[in-house]
C-alpha positions as CSV (number, residue, x, y, z in Angstrom):
1,M,0.0,0.0,0.0
2,T,2.9,2.4,0.8
3,L,4.4,1.7,-2.6
4,I,1.1,2.6,-4.3
5,L,0.8,5.9,-2.4
6,F,4.5,6.7,-3.2
7,L,4.0,6.1,-6.9
8,S,0.8,8.1,-6.9
9,C,2.7,11.1,-5.4
10,L,5.3,10.7,-8.1
11,C,2.7,10.7,-10.8
12,D,1.1,13.8,-9.3
13,A,4.5,15.6,-9.3
14,C,5.1,14.7,-13.0
15,T,1.7,15.9,-14.0
16,E,2.1,19.2,-12.1
17,S,5.5,19.6,-13.7
18,D,4.0,19.0,-17.2
19,R,1.5,21.7,-16.5
20,D,4.4,24.2,-16.6
21,Y,5.0,23.4,-20.2
22,V,3.1,23.7,-23.5
23,W,3.7,22.1,-26.9
24,K,3.9,24.6,-29.8
25,S,4.2,23.8,-33.5
26,R,6.0,25.2,-36.5
27,T,6.8,24.1,-40.1
28,V,10.6,24.0,-40.7
29,N,13.1,22.7,-43.2
30,V,14.6,19.5,-41.9
31,S,17.8,17.9,-43.1
32,A,20.2,15.5,-41.5
33,Y,23.9,15.5,-40.5
34,N,26.6,13.2,-39.3
35,S,29.6,13.1,-36.9
36,V,32.2,13.7,-39.6
37,E,34.7,16.6,-39.9
38,W,33.7,17.7,-43.3
39,Q,30.1,18.3,-42.1
40,T,30.9,19.8,-38.7
41,D,34.5,20.7,-37.5
42,D,37.6,19.0,-36.2
43,E,35.6,17.7,-33.2
44,P,32.6,16.1,-35.0
45,S,31.2,14.4,-31.9
46,V,31.1,17.5,-29.8
47,A,28.1,19.8,-30.3
48,A,28.1,23.6,-30.1
49,W,27.1,23.7,-26.4
50,G,29.7,21.0,-25.5
51,D,27.4,18.0,-25.5
52,T,29.0,14.7,-26.7
53,L,27.0,13.1,-29.5
54,K,26.9,9.4,-30.0
55,P,25.3,7.3,-32.8
56,G,21.8,6.3,-31.9
57,M,21.0,9.5,-30.0
58,K,17.7,11.2,-30.9
59,T,19.1,14.8,-31.1
60,V,18.9,17.7,-33.5
61,A,20.7,20.9,-34.3
62,V,18.7,24.1,-34.7
63,S,19.2,27.2,-36.8
64,Q,20.0,30.2,-34.5
65,D,16.8,32.0,-35.4
66,L,14.8,29.2,-33.7
67,L,16.5,29.8,-30.4
68,Q,14.4,32.9,-30.0
69,L,11.3,30.7,-30.2
70,G,12.4,28.6,-27.2
71,L,14.2,25.8,-29.2
72,E,17.2,26.0,-26.8
73,Q,19.6,23.4,-25.6
74,G,17.6,20.6,-24.0
75,T,14.3,21.4,-25.6
76,Q,12.2,18.3,-26.5
77,L,10.6,18.1,-29.9
78,K,8.6,15.8,-32.1
79,I,9.1,15.5,-35.8
80,K,6.1,14.6,-37.8
81,G,6.6,11.1,-39.4
82,L,9.3,10.0,-37.0
83,K,8.8,8.2,-33.7
84,G,10.0,9.4,-30.4
85,I,11.1,12.6,-28.7
86,Y,14.2,14.4,-30.0
87,I,16.4,16.7,-27.9
88,V,18.0,20.0,-29.1
89,K,21.8,19.4,-28.4
90,D,23.4,21.5,-31.2
91,R,23.0,24.7,-33.1
92,M,23.8,25.5,-36.7
93,N,25.8,28.2,-38.4
94,S,24.0,31.6,-38.5
95,R,23.6,31.4,-42.3
96,W,20.7,28.9,-41.8
97,K,17.1,30.0,-41.1
98,N,14.0,28.1,-40.0
99,K,15.9,24.8,-40.1
100,I,16.7,21.8,-38.0
101,D,19.2,19.0,-38.7
102,I,18.5,15.5,-37.4
103,Y,21.6,13.8,-36.0
104,M,22.2,10.5,-37.8
105,G,25.5,9.4,-36.2
106,N,28.0,8.0,-38.7
107,D,25.4,6.8,-41.2
108,I,26.1,9.2,-44.1
109,E,24.0,7.2,-46.6
110,K,20.9,7.4,-44.3
111,A,21.4,11.2,-44.0
112,R,21.7,11.5,-47.8
113,E,18.5,9.4,-48.3
114,W,16.7,11.7,-45.9
115,G,17.6,14.8,-47.9
116,M,15.8,18.0,-47.2
117,K,12.1,18.1,-46.3
118,E,9.6,20.7,-45.1
119,I,8.0,19.2,-42.0
120,K,5.8,20.2,-39.0
121,I,7.5,19.9,-35.7
122,E,6.2,20.3,-32.2
123,Y,8.4,21.6,-29.4
124,R,8.0,21.8,-25.7
125,V,8.5,25.2,-24.0
126,K,7.9,26.6,-20.6
127,R,4.4,28.0,-20.2
128,K,4.2,31.7,-19.6
129,A,2.5,32.7,-16.3
130,N,-0.5,34.3,-17.9
131,T,-1.5,31.4,-20.3
132,K,-4.2,28.9,-19.5
133,T,-3.8,25.1,-19.3
134,E,-4.8,23.5,-22.6
C-alpha cells in the first residue's frame, strides 16, 4: 500500500510539472547531419554547447533564429513522421534560417537518403504565467 501511495505522489508531481509546459508547432526545413569533420568541424562528436553526440541518440541541431522561439539546448521536440522525442543538443551556423538537422551518427547514406524536407515539428517550451492550461 505504501508503494502505491508513493507512486501516486510521483505521478502527481510529474503531472504538475507537465502543466508548466506547452507544446507549440512550426513548419521548418529538416535535413540530417553526421559526426564527420567535413560536415561539422575538427571535433565532430562535440556539439556547439559541448554535449557529446553518439550514434543512436535522438538529437537535433537548430538554426539560431529558432533559439528565440524557445528551441534552446535541451528542448524536447517531435518530428512529424518520426517516432519518439528528439532533444536539441546542437546549433547551426547563423547562415541557416528556420531549419533543423537530425543527427544520424555516422550513417552518411541514411542522411543523404533523408535529404531536405519541409515538416511540421512540435516543441515543448515553458508555459508563460498568464496562459491557461490547454
